[in-house]
C-alpha positions in Angstrom: 95.2 56.7 -59.9 93.8 56.6 -63.4 90.2 57.5 -63.9 87.8 55.5 -66.0 85.3 57.1 -68.4 82.3 55.5 -70.1 81.3 57.1 -73.4 78.1 56.3 -75.3 78.0 56.8 -79.0 81.7 56.3 -79.2 81.9 54.9 -82.7 81.8 58.3 -84.5 81.7 62.0 -84.3 82.0 63.7 -80.9 82.1 60.3 -79.0 85.0 58.9 -80.9 86.9 62.3 -80.8 86.4 62.3 -77.0 87.7 58.8 -76.7 90.9 59.9 -78.5 91.2 63.1 -76.4 90.7 61.2 -73.1 93.2 58.5 -74.2 95.9 61.2 -74.8 95.5 62.1 -71.1 95.7 58.6 -69.8 92.0 58.0 -68.9 90.8 54.4 -69.1 87.9 53.9 -71.5 84.6 52.0 -71.7 83.4 52.7 -75.2 79.8 52.0 -76.1 78.1 51.8 -79.4 75.9 49.8 -81.8 78.6 49.0 -84.4 81.0 46.4 -83.1 83.4 46.8 -86.0 83.8 50.5 -85.3 84.2 49.9 -81.6 87.0 47.4 -82.5 88.7 50.0 -84.7 88.7 52.7 -82.0 89.9 50.1 -79.4 92.7 49.0 -81.7 93.8 52.7 -82.2 93.8 53.5 -78.5 94.7 50.4 -76.7 98.4 51.1 -76.9 97.8 54.4 -75.1 95.3 53.4 -72.4 93.1 50.5 -71.2 90.0 50.2 -73.4 86.9 48.0 -73.0 84.0 48.0 -75.5 80.3 47.4 -75.0 78.1 46.7 -78.0 74.5 47.7 -77.2 71.7 50.1 -78.2 70.9 52.7 -75.5 67.2 52.5 -76.6 66.9 49.0 -75.3 66.5 49.2 -71.5 67.3 45.5 -70.7 70.3 45.4 -73.1 71.7 48.6 -71.6 71.6 47.3 -68.0 72.9 43.9 -68.9 75.8 45.4 -70.9 76.9 47.7 -68.1 76.5 45.0 -65.4 78.8 42.8 -67.5 81.8 45.1 -67.1 84.9 43.3 -65.7 86.0 44.4 -62.2 88.7 46.7 -63.4 86.3 48.7 -65.4 83.3 48.7 -63.1 84.0 52.0 -61.2 83.0 54.7 -63.7 84.5 58.0 -62.6 83.3 59.9 -65.7 80.1 59.3 -67.7 79.7 61.0 -71.1 76.2 60.7 -72.3 76.9 61.4 -76.0 74.6 59.0 -77.9 72.0 61.0 -79.7 70.5 61.6 -83.1 68.3 63.8 -85.3 65.8 62.3 -87.7 64.1 64.4 -90.3 63.6 68.1 -90.6 59.8 68.3 -91.1 57.2 70.7 -89.9 55.2 69.2 -87.0 52.2 68.4 -89.1 54.3 66.3 -91.5 56.5 64.7 -88.9 57.2 60.9 -88.9 56.1 59.1 -85.7 59.1 56.7 -86.3 61.4 59.7 -86.4 59.9 61.1 -83.2 60.3 57.8 -81.4 63.9 57.4 -82.5 64.8 60.9 -81.2 63.0 60.6 -77.9 64.2 57.0 -77.3 67.9 57.8 -77.9 68.3 61.4 -76.9 66.2 61.2 -73.7 65.3 57.7 -72.6 68.7 56.3 -73.6 70.5 59.0 -71.6 68.3 58.1 -68.6 68.9 54.3 -68.9 72.7 54.6 -69.0 72.7 57.2 -66.2 70.4 54.9 -64.1 72.9 52.1 -64.5 76.0 54.2 -63.6 74.8 56.6 -60.9 74.4 54.1 -58.0 78.1 53.4 -58.1 78.9 57.1 -58.0 76.5 57.8 -55.1 78.0 54.9 -53.2 81.5 56.3 -53.7 80.4 59.9 -53.3 82.3 60.9 -56.4 82.0 61.1 -60.1 81.2 63.4 -63.0 78.4 63.2 -65.6 78.5 65.3 -68.8 75.4 65.2 -71.0 76.0 66.2 -74.6 73.1 68.6 -75.4 72.8 71.0 -78.3 72.2 74.6 -79.1 68.7 73.1 -80.1 68.2 72.7 -76.3 68.6 76.5 -75.9 66.3 77.7 -78.7 63.7 76.2 -81.0 64.1 76.7 -84.8 61.7 76.0 -87.7 61.1 72.3 -88.4 63.2 71.4 -85.4 60.2 70.7 -83.1 60.7 67.2 -81.6 64.5 67.3 -81.9 64.6 70.6 -80.1 62.2 69.2 -77.6 64.4 66.2 -76.9 67.5 68.5 -76.4 65.5 70.9 -74.1 64.7 67.7 -72.1 68.4 66.9 -71.9 69.1 70.3 -70.3 66.2 70.0 -67.9 67.4 66.5 -66.9 70.9 67.7 -66.5 69.8 70.5 -64.1 67.7 68.0 -62.2 70.6 65.6 -61.9 72.9 68.3 -60.6 70.4 69.2 -57.8 69.7 65.6 -56.8 73.3 64.5 -56.9 74.7 67.6 -55.2 74.7 65.9 -51.7 77.0 63.2 -53.1 79.6 65.6 -54.4 78.9 64.4 -58.0 79.6 67.0 -60.8 76.9 67.3 -63.5 77.1 69.5 -66.6 76.1 69.8 -70.2 78.1 70.7 -73.3 75.9 72.1 -76.0 77.4 72.5 -79.5 75.9 74.2 -82.5 76.8 73.0 -86.0 79.4 70.2 -85.8 80.7 68.6 -89.0 80.0 64.9 -88.3 77.6 62.2 -89.7 74.8 64.1 -87.9 73.4 65.7 -91.0 73.8 62.5 -93.1 71.6 60.8 -90.6 69.1 63.6 -90.3 68.6 63.9 -94.1 68.6 60.1 -94.4 71.4 60.0 -97.0 69.7 62.7 -99.1 72.1 65.0 -101.1 70.8 68.0 -99.0 73.2 66.8 -96.3 76.1 67.7 -98.5 75.3 71.4 -98.3 74.9 71.7 -94.6 78.6 72.4 -93.9 79.5 74.2 -97.2 80.6 77.9 -97.3 81.9 78.1 -93.7 84.1 76.2 -91.1 81.8 74.3 -88.8 82.9 73.0 -85.4 84.9 69.8 -85.6 84.3 66.9 -83.3 87.8 67.4 -81.9 86.8 71.0 -80.9 84.0 69.7 -78.8 86.1 66.9 -77.3 88.7 69.4 -76.1 86.0 71.3 -74.3 84.7 68.1 -72.7 88.2 67.2 -71.5 88.6 70.8 -70.1 85.4 70.2 -68.1 86.6 66.8 -66.7 90.1 68.1 -65.9 89.0 71.0 -63.6 90.0 70.9 -59.9 87.7 69.1 -57.5 85.9 72.3 -56.4 85.1 73.4 -60.0 82.1 72.2 -62.0 81.5 73.3 -65.6 77.8 73.3 -65.4 76.8 74.5 -68.9 78.6 75.3 -72.1 77.1 76.7 -75.3 79.6 76.6 -78.2 79.3 77.7 -81.8 81.7 78.0 -84.7 82.6 81.6 -85.4 80.3 81.7 -88.5 77.3 80.7 -86.4 75.4 83.3 -84.3 72.4 81.2 -83.4 70.4 78.3 -84.8 69.3 80.1 -87.9 72.1 82.7 -88.5 75.2 81.3 -90.3 77.6 83.5 -92.3 78.4 81.6 -95.4 80.7 82.5 -98.3 79.1 82.5 -101.7 
């Protein structure tokens, strides 16, 4: 029987790449995002391969999140795999110069949004005593780097929540894990630098991880036998040793 996966932040980057990877392996998809035209584009690309349903909502909005997920048609209601991918970074300021709006955006999306979506999906998994949740963390959840303060805090929270979920959902046979990438060449830096030209330099001089690289690891995790749970993965590109050490060509 085909499984159904719900992916947040499915309109770009890791989320979109994961949708494509899952579709190749015949997994039905519920794709969530804020940009309907992008959701339509991904749905159009994948609907010949697998069944796809889209939900247009913002994970920061608690009521919108619960209404959207409750509106799923019967054939998409049983979510076997939840990929909590929606996340963002805003700004790269020292704590004393940080923007409260940036802080709110990161905590609301990276932490509260993950919790809202999980809260909407988990009851079905506990009732069926099966399912898998993968939270997309970051190497920033493993170590704090200069000017990373609140973003790193939000991703440390993701890892703590993941570990708590795994303990609490253990009696129900639900797998819970985190995939934590380092530098990935997506729209991430464009958002973080708010369109500033500095974003163009982030991925120059080395080969960063690609969204597809992360998607393949996510699929590996969800395709393990029933008795195997990939609890935690930290992945870097070869050029990256940690959050502040990257080998770049001149």
